[in-house]
C-alpha positions as CSV (number, residue, x, y, z in Angstrom):
1,M,-77.0,44.4,-143.9
2,V,-75.1,43.7,-147.2
3,P,-76.9,40.8,-148.8
4,A,-73.9,39.6,-150.7
5,L,-71.9,38.8,-147.9
6,A,-71.0,35.2,-149.0
7,F,-68.8,36.8,-151.8
8,A,-67.8,40.0,-149.4
9,L,-65.9,37.6,-147.1
10,V,-63.5,36.6,-150.2
11,P,-61.7,39.4,-151.6
12,D,-62.4,39.9,-155.1
13,S,-64.8,37.3,-155.4
14,P,-65.8,36.5,-159.0
15,A,-69.2,36.6,-157.7
16,S,-69.1,40.4,-157.2
17,A,-68.9,43.5,-159.5
18,R,-67.7,45.7,-157.5
19,P,-63.9,47.1,-158.2
20,P,-60.9,45.6,-156.3
21,A,-60.0,46.9,-152.8
22,R,-57.0,48.9,-152.9
23,L,-56.8,48.5,-149.0
24,Q,-57.9,45.5,-146.9
25,V,-59.3,47.5,-143.9
26,V,-59.9,51.2,-143.1
27,G,-60.6,52.1,-139.2
28,I,-62.8,54.2,-137.6
29,G,-62.1,55.2,-134.0
30,N,-60.7,57.7,-131.2
31,A,-57.6,58.7,-131.9
32,L,-55.7,59.2,-128.9
33,V,-51.9,59.0,-127.7
34,D,-51.4,56.2,-124.8
35,V,-49.1,57.0,-121.9
36,L,-48.8,53.7,-120.5
37,A,-47.0,53.1,-116.9
38,P,-46.5,49.8,-114.5
39,A,-47.9,50.6,-110.9
40,P,-48.6,48.6,-108.2
41,D,-52.3,47.7,-107.1
42,T,-52.1,50.0,-103.8
43,F,-51.5,52.9,-107.0
44,I,-55.4,51.5,-108.5
45,A,-56.5,52.1,-104.5
46,E,-55.0,55.3,-103.7
47,H,-56.2,56.6,-106.7
48,D,-59.4,55.2,-106.6
49,L,-59.6,53.7,-110.1
50,A,-61.6,51.3,-111.7
51,K,-59.5,48.2,-112.2
52,G,-59.6,46.7,-115.6
53,A,-62.0,48.9,-116.8
54,M,-61.8,51.7,-119.5
55,T,-63.2,55.1,-117.5
56,L,-63.6,58.6,-119.1
57,V,-62.0,61.6,-117.3
58,D,-61.6,65.3,-117.8
59,L,-58.2,66.7,-119.3
60,E,-57.1,67.9,-115.0
61,R,-57.8,63.7,-114.1
62,S,-56.0,62.6,-116.7
63,A,-53.0,65.5,-116.1
64,E,-53.5,64.2,-112.3
65,L,-52.7,60.8,-113.4
66,Y,-49.8,61.4,-115.7
67,E,-47.8,63.7,-112.8
68,A,-48.5,60.5,-110.9
69,L,-47.0,58.0,-112.7
70,D,-43.4,57.6,-113.1
71,G,-41.7,55.6,-116.4
72,A,-44.4,56.3,-118.5
73,V,-44.0,55.5,-122.5
74,E,-46.2,57.7,-124.5
75,M,-47.1,56.3,-127.9
76,S,-50.1,56.5,-131.2
77,G,-52.9,54.4,-129.9
78,G,-56.7,53.9,-129.7
79,S,-58.4,50.6,-130.1
80,A,-59.1,50.7,-133.7
81,A,-55.7,52.4,-134.2
82,N,-53.8,49.5,-132.8
83,T,-56.1,47.0,-135.5
84,V,-55.1,48.8,-138.3
85,C,-51.8,48.9,-137.2
86,G,-51.7,45.1,-136.6
87,I,-53.2,44.7,-140.2
88,S,-49.9,46.5,-141.5
89,S,-47.7,44.4,-139.5
90,F,-49.2,41.2,-140.9
91,G,-48.5,42.9,-144.7
92,G,-51.7,44.2,-145.5
93,R,-52.8,47.5,-145.9
94,A,-54.6,49.5,-143.9
95,A,-55.7,52.9,-143.2
96,Y,-57.3,55.0,-140.2
97,I,-60.3,58.1,-140.1
98,G,-59.7,59.6,-136.1
99,K,-59.4,63.3,-135.6
100,V,-56.6,64.7,-133.9
101,N,-55.5,68.6,-133.4
102,E,-52.4,70.7,-134.6
103,D,-50.8,69.9,-131.7
104,D,-47.6,68.1,-130.1
105,L,-49.8,64.7,-129.6
106,G,-51.7,65.0,-132.9
107,D,-48.1,64.9,-134.5
108,V,-46.6,61.8,-132.4
109,F,-49.7,60.2,-133.2
110,G,-50.1,60.8,-136.9
111,H,-46.2,60.5,-137.0
112,D,-46.5,56.7,-135.7
113,M,-49.4,55.4,-137.7
114,R,-47.4,56.5,-141.2
115,A,-44.3,55.0,-139.5
116,V,-45.7,51.7,-139.4
117,G,-47.5,51.9,-143.1
118,V,-50.8,52.7,-142.1
119,E,-52.6,55.8,-144.4
120,F,-53.5,58.9,-142.3
121,A,-54.6,61.9,-142.9
122,R,-55.3,64.9,-140.3
123,P,-58.4,66.7,-140.8
124,S,-57.6,70.5,-141.6
125,G,-59.2,73.4,-139.8
126,V,-59.1,71.7,-136.4
127,R,-57.1,74.2,-134.4
128,T,-59.5,76.7,-135.7
129,A,-62.9,74.9,-134.8
130,Y,-62.0,73.3,-132.0
131,P,-59.4,76.1,-129.9
132,G,-58.6,74.8,-126.3
133,I,-59.1,71.1,-126.7
134,P,-56.1,69.1,-127.4
135,T,-55.6,65.7,-128.9
136,G,-57.0,62.8,-126.5
137,R,-55.1,60.5,-124.8
138,C,-55.2,57.9,-122.1
139,V,-53.4,57.1,-119.5
140,I,-53.0,53.4,-118.8
141,V,-52.1,51.8,-115.6
142,V,-50.6,48.3,-115.8
143,T,-50.7,46.2,-112.6
144,P,-48.2,43.2,-111.6
145,D,-51.3,40.5,-112.9
146,A,-51.0,42.5,-116.3
147,E,-54.2,44.2,-115.9
148,R,-54.4,47.3,-117.6
149,T,-56.4,50.0,-116.2
150,M,-57.4,52.7,-118.7
151,N,-58.6,56.6,-117.8
152,T,-59.2,58.3,-120.8
153,Y,-59.7,62.0,-121.8
154,L,-61.2,62.0,-125.5
155,G,-60.2,65.3,-126.1
156,V,-60.8,66.3,-129.5
157,S,-61.1,62.7,-131.4
158,S,-65.0,62.3,-129.6
159,F,-65.7,65.4,-132.1
160,L,-65.4,63.0,-135.1
161,A,-68.3,63.8,-137.2
162,P,-69.7,62.8,-140.8
163,S,-68.1,65.7,-142.4
164,D,-64.4,63.9,-141.2
165,L,-65.1,60.9,-143.1
166,D,-62.9,60.0,-146.2
167,E,-65.5,58.3,-148.2
168,S,-63.1,57.4,-151.2
169,V,-61.4,55.5,-148.5
170,I,-64.3,54.0,-147.0
171,A,-65.0,53.0,-150.7
172,D,-61.9,51.5,-151.4
173,S,-61.6,49.3,-148.2
174,A,-62.5,45.5,-148.3
175,V,-63.4,46.1,-144.5
176,L,-65.2,49.0,-142.8
177,Y,-63.9,48.5,-138.7
178,M,-65.4,50.6,-136.1
179,E,-64.3,51.2,-132.4
180,G,-67.0,51.3,-130.0
181,Y,-65.3,53.4,-128.0
182,L,-66.3,56.4,-129.9
183,Y,-70.0,55.8,-130.0
184,D,-70.5,58.7,-127.2
185,R,-71.7,61.6,-129.2
186,N,-74.6,62.2,-131.5
187,D,-72.5,63.3,-134.3
188,A,-70.1,59.7,-134.2
189,K,-73.1,57.8,-133.8
190,A,-73.8,59.7,-137.3
191,A,-70.8,58.8,-138.7
192,F,-71.2,55.4,-138.1
193,R,-74.1,55.0,-139.9
194,R,-72.9,57.3,-142.9
195,A,-69.8,55.3,-142.8
196,A,-71.4,52.1,-142.6
197,E,-74.2,53.3,-145.6
198,V,-70.7,54.2,-147.8
199,A,-69.8,50.5,-147.5
200,H,-72.3,48.8,-148.1
201,R,-73.5,50.5,-151.4
202,H,-69.8,49.8,-152.4
203,E,-70.3,46.0,-151.3
204,R,-68.0,46.4,-148.9
205,L,-67.9,44.4,-145.3
206,V,-68.9,46.4,-141.9
207,S,-67.7,45.4,-138.4
208,L,-67.6,46.6,-135.0
209,T,-65.7,45.9,-132.1
210,L,-68.1,46.8,-128.6
211,S,-64.5,47.6,-127.1
212,D,-66.1,47.5,-123.7
213,S,-68.8,46.2,-121.2
214,F,-69.0,49.6,-119.8
215,C,-69.2,50.9,-123.2
216,V,-71.8,48.6,-124.4
217,D,-74.1,49.5,-120.6
218,R,-73.9,53.1,-122.0
219,H,-75.0,52.2,-125.6
220,R,-76.7,49.0,-125.4
221,D,-80.0,49.9,-127.5
222,D,-78.2,52.1,-129.9
223,F,-75.7,49.3,-130.3
224,R,-78.4,46.6,-130.8
225,A,-80.1,48.7,-133.5
226,L,-76.5,49.4,-135.2
227,V,-75.8,45.6,-135.3
228,A,-79.2,44.3,-136.4
229,D,-79.0,46.9,-139.1
230,E,-75.8,47.2,-140.3
231,V,-73.2,44.8,-139.1
232,D,-71.9,42.1,-140.6
233,L,-69.1,41.3,-138.6
234,L,-69.3,41.9,-134.6
235,F,-66.3,41.7,-132.2
236,G,-66.2,41.8,-128.2
237,N,-65.4,39.5,-125.8
238,A,-67.8,37.3,-123.4
239,D,-68.5,40.1,-120.8
240,E,-68.9,42.4,-123.3
241,L,-71.6,40.0,-125.3
242,R,-73.0,39.1,-122.8
243,S,-74.3,42.7,-121.6
244,L,-74.9,43.5,-125.3
245,Y,-77.9,41.2,-125.0
246,L,-78.4,41.1,-121.2
247,T,-77.6,37.9,-120.4
248,E,-75.8,35.5,-117.7
249,S,-74.7,32.5,-119.8
250,L,-72.6,33.0,-122.6
251,D,-74.5,30.6,-124.9
252,A,-78.0,32.4,-124.3
253,A,-75.5,35.6,-125.7
254,I,-74.5,33.7,-128.8
255,A,-78.1,32.6,-129.3
256,K,-78.8,35.8,-129.7
257,V,-76.4,37.6,-131.6
258,R,-76.8,34.5,-134.3
259,A,-80.2,35.7,-134.9
260,E,-78.9,39.7,-135.6
261,C,-75.5,38.9,-136.9
262,Q,-73.8,37.0,-140.2
263,L,-70.9,36.3,-138.5
264,A,-69.2,37.2,-134.9
265,A,-65.6,36.4,-133.4
266,I,-65.8,36.5,-129.5
267,T,-62.7,36.1,-127.4
268,V,-63.4,34.0,-124.0
269,G,-59.5,35.2,-122.7
270,P,-57.1,32.1,-122.2
271,D,-59.9,29.7,-123.7
272,G,-59.3,31.8,-127.1
273,C,-62.3,32.5,-129.2
274,V,-65.5,31.2,-130.2
275,I,-66.7,32.0,-133.9
276,V,-70.4,32.4,-134.6
277,T,-72.3,32.3,-137.7
278,P,-76.1,31.6,-138.2
279,E,-75.3,27.9,-138.8
280,A,-72.2,27.1,-137.0
281,V,-70.3,27.8,-133.4
282,L,-67.1,27.2,-133.9
283,E,-64.3,27.2,-131.0
284,V,-60.7,27.7,-131.5
285,P,-58.0,27.8,-128.8
286,A,-56.0,30.2,-127.5
287,V,-52.3,30.4,-128.7
288,G,-50.0,30.3,-125.0
289,V,-47.4,32.3,-123.7
290,D,-44.8,32.0,-121.5
291,E,-46.0,35.3,-119.4
292,V,-49.1,37.4,-119.7
293,I,-47.3,40.9,-119.6
294,D,-50.3,43.3,-120.4
295,T,-53.4,42.8,-121.8
296,T,-53.8,46.3,-123.6
297,G,-54.2,45.6,-127.1
298,A,-54.9,41.8,-126.8
299,G,-58.7,42.5,-128.0
300,D,-57.4,44.7,-131.0
301,L,-54.6,42.3,-132.3
302,F,-57.1,39.6,-132.6
303,A,-59.3,41.5,-134.6
304,A,-56.3,42.3,-136.7
305,G,-55.5,38.5,-137.1
306,F,-58.9,38.1,-137.6
307,L,-59.4,40.6,-140.3
308,H,-56.1,39.6,-142.0
309,G,-57.4,36.4,-142.6
310,L,-60.3,36.8,-143.7
311,T,-59.9,39.4,-146.4
312,I,-56.8,37.2,-147.6
313,G,-59.7,34.3,-148.1
314,A,-58.6,32.2,-144.9
315,D,-61.5,30.0,-143.6
316,L,-62.7,30.9,-140.2
317,G,-60.9,28.7,-138.3
318,D,-57.5,29.7,-139.7
319,C,-58.9,33.6,-139.1
320,G,-59.2,32.7,-135.4
321,R,-55.7,31.1,-134.8
322,L,-54.0,34.4,-136.8
323,G,-56.4,36.0,-134.3
324,S,-55.1,34.5,-131.3
325,I,-51.7,34.6,-132.7
326,A,-51.4,38.1,-132.7
327,A,-53.4,38.4,-129.2
328,A,-50.5,36.3,-127.7
329,E,-47.6,38.3,-128.9
330,V,-49.1,41.5,-127.6
331,I,-49.7,40.5,-124.3
332,S,-46.5,39.2,-123.8
333,H,-44.8,42.8,-123.6
334,V,-45.7,46.5,-122.2
335,G,-47.7,48.0,-124.9
336,P,-50.9,47.7,-127.6
337,R,-48.5,47.2,-130.6
338,P,-47.0,44.5,-131.8
339,L,-42.7,44.3,-130.7
340,V,-41.8,42.0,-134.2
341,E,-43.6,41.7,-137.4
342,L,-46.6,39.6,-137.3
343,R,-46.0,38.4,-140.7
344,T,-43.4,36.5,-139.1
345,L,-45.3,34.3,-136.9
346,K,-48.0,33.4,-139.3
347,P,-48.2,29.3,-139.7
348,H,-47.0,28.4,-143.3
349,G,-48.2,26.1,-145.4
């Protein structure tokens, strides 16, 4: 873990001899195209879906669900991709590293990312190296209670390897943000470790989002080791943190993460978030909304607001408030990306 975290949290601090970062955040994750559609709860039962969870599916199952839905909307997605798009919406500078193929959905993904100002370069030679493995997609069923049920075909995105990393971009970003959803293959695990090594060598901050309690269940030991060895800033929600530390109590999980990580930002639904450091636990209330329409992307956009605040030198309470502002915007409509420029929602003064 980088020993100079105190100045790493403040961009371009005079306490550091490192060169200024050109980018605020670089995200690494599963590059997916989201397919979102509303559906009644009966759809969940009829298709034997695990409501509220992210379930990995094969290409045939993904196509079956897609055909069964009406009124689907396609857009570039993926958890870390949503976060860096949120950074850009706040007026920040961000980049993204992920694997898509040279197909129509790969074109959609790259176009959407660059259109909102996020730097993204599609890895070369993917079609030759992975013939027949298309760009990944996530079929997201949004039920009337605003819960989202995700059915993800990872496609070529899961084959991200250390050779796919643009180390110059990582070195030039104040924060490295890594998506837990990607952590299934050994090559991806090696890519996370390599990316963290590069970031720390250049005195940058390393962050990880736990992504989903089911994801934590699959990789608990590896996540615990990664958090203890490499992660400066951990994102997750209460369920994910309890799963990580195998506790029934959130307070007990917070006590454990305080011993392993220098900073954690844990969302607690409508109660807002809890910011954890070795010295203190700070509770920040949520920003209210008139109606919750779709919770897709809430955690991703919370991370965007928090990281934006951190990289402009805001105090931790203000970082939490910016995260809550971004999350409130995204849950007030269908889809995981903001519909208004988040920079216009920032409080003044």
